[in-house]
C-alpha positions, 0 to 999 in steps of 0.5 A: 566433473564440477561445472564451471559457473563463471569465468573471471576476467582477472584470474590467479595465474600462479595458482598451484595444482589442486590434487583430485584423485576423482578426476583425471582431467584436472590432474593431467598437467601441473596447471589448471585444465582450463588455462586462465580460468577460475571457478567463481564458486571457489572464490570467496570475494565473488561469493561476497558480491553474490550475496549482496545481490540478495536483499536482506531478510530479518526476523523481528524480535520482542523481549519477554515483556513484549517490547521491540528489540533489534531484529536478528537473522533467520538462522539465529531465530531458528536456533532460538525456536529449536531450543525453545528459548523463543516463540512465534508471535506473528508469521508475516512479518515473522516475529518471535518473542524471547522466553528469557530475560534480555539486556535489550541492546538497541541501535538508533533507527530512523523511520521514513514515511512517504505519506500519500492518498492511495499508497504509503511508503515506509522504510526503517534504516540504521547506520549500516542496513535497512531493517524494514521497507514496503508499501501500503495500499490504502482503501479507496472504497470508504466514500462509497461505503459511507454513501451506502450506509447513508442509504440504509439509515435513510430507509430505516428512518422512513419506516418510523412514524416519529423520530426525535430531532437530533442536532448534535450530529450536524457538521456545523456543531462539530469541534474545530479541526473536524475532518470528513470521515473519508479524510480522517480514515486516511489520517488514522491509517498513517497513525496505525501503520506507524504504531504497528512498525513501532511494535516491531522495531525500537524506532528512535526518530520519525521523518515524514515527507510533506508538501503543499500544492497549488490546486488552481495552478495544477488546473491552469498553469498560467493563472496569476494575481486576481485570477485566483479570485475569479474561478471558472464559474465566474458570472455563471451558475453551474447548469448555465455554464455547462449549457454554454460550454457544450452548446446546449446539446447532448454531449453523447448523441448531439440532440438539441431541444430536449431536456438535458441533465448534468452528468459526470464524465468519470462517475463518482463511484470510479473516482470522479470528482464534482469539479466542473471539468468532470461534468457535462450535459446529456439527455436522460436516455444517454445518461441511463445507458452510460450508467457506471461507465466512463466516457471512453468506455461509452465510446466517446473519448473526445468527451473524456479529454475534457475531464482532468485528473482528480485532485482528491490526493492533493486536497488530502495532502494539503489538509492533513500534512501538518496535522500528521506531523503535529500529532506525532511531534516528528521531523519533516522534509519536502518532496523536492529534497527527496526527489533530488536525493533519490536521483543522486542515488540512482534509485527508481521512482517508488514509494518504498525508495522515497521512504528509504531516502526520507529516512536518510538512506544512502549506502545501507544494505537494502531489505526485502520489501513487504507488500501491505494491504488494508481491508475492512474488518466488519461486513455491514451486508444485509442478509436477505435470505431469511425465509419470511423474516425481515432483512437484518445486518450480519453481526456475527463474527466467524472464526475464519474471516476474509484475508486470514491465513490458513494451512490446507494440504501443507500449503499456506493460503489466504481466505477470500471469502466465507459462506454458509454461515461460516461452514465453508471458506473460499481460498485464494486458489478459488476452491470452496473448502469446509472450515473443518479441513483448514487450520488457522495460522493468522487471523485477518487484520485491518493492515496485513503484511503479505509477500515480498515486493523487492524495490528495484532501480529503473534498469531492473537490478538492485542498486547494491548488485 
């Protein structure tokens, strides 16, 4: 007997009997065996509503010359592959390339970018549906890697007896518009993402959200007038200011009349800044014991309250917001407009939802979003186990690299690490496997598209459900 899936509130009361010789229960009377109830899976209207609860999944298409076309359904892509009229280019996002000539019909597509310091939201929308959406997690270790590189270079220079002076690499001699490497990396990541999306879809219009922030207002909401020119350190030197602020005693053990050092409440390696509200004074013993911990982890939450949120993200937006727009020559919008439209549509706060609103999304069918991550592609780690030889930087690139996709025992897994000079790989299931036993599916790139991450409303359901 067929199982009842759902009972409808307004069934068809004049429905005629459906003969069925296989079930005597349904043929007992001239009416349905269950009065005023209809099987939901036999109702086409309910099926259409049920399909809308699923987010749209598309396959990206390239023409014979490699230019982006409009995406197609997975079924159509499967038919093209089975008939050998197309080939697979990439697996994630799944992209095929046609092996025959195509007319190249295209629709207007708008790409919305929610720029950010740690996360970028993107959404490509046409008049009827959302074609691509997701969030990119940017690297946050660039500053630490630059510090590490500076250490390696300093050690190398100290081993030289004589080094010819070079002045062309000083910051003061750089061209106008020079950006710090850590900030330039963020800007380049935005541009790389947009170029990557352009290779998947025929983008006709780009809109980027920009915003300007008053950093002093964010620290002190009551600041005004001439106070903008009078900072927190007015009339003080940093060390003297900290001694007065913390009562000339160690902030952790409370000892006085001992040598005191300037110390970061939140370490720089953990995202802390050099601003004065993140600095304190402590004795050498407490400073060494605290090491790389925050004040809370060190057992002093009252000291942690003095440290405020870092303004690195704000400084980034103020530095590159217009530079990004000018380099692309695209349109822009403001954050308060995005927030108003997102709340009006009933969408939750997320970078992908913001990008959907920035692109002009309203009632379009939503797509399943991609979770995108950014990784370093080159390893500057020193090889120290050379048995009598000097340390050297590993320069060889193996066939298998971290974040590459491989096939092992019928499963698609990602590589977490490579060891034994490329002879073994560490898979995401935490198993060390010989490199000969896995098959390479996709080489690890700087920007990798991974599993789906569906954007939801605050209630946890799709806005189209």
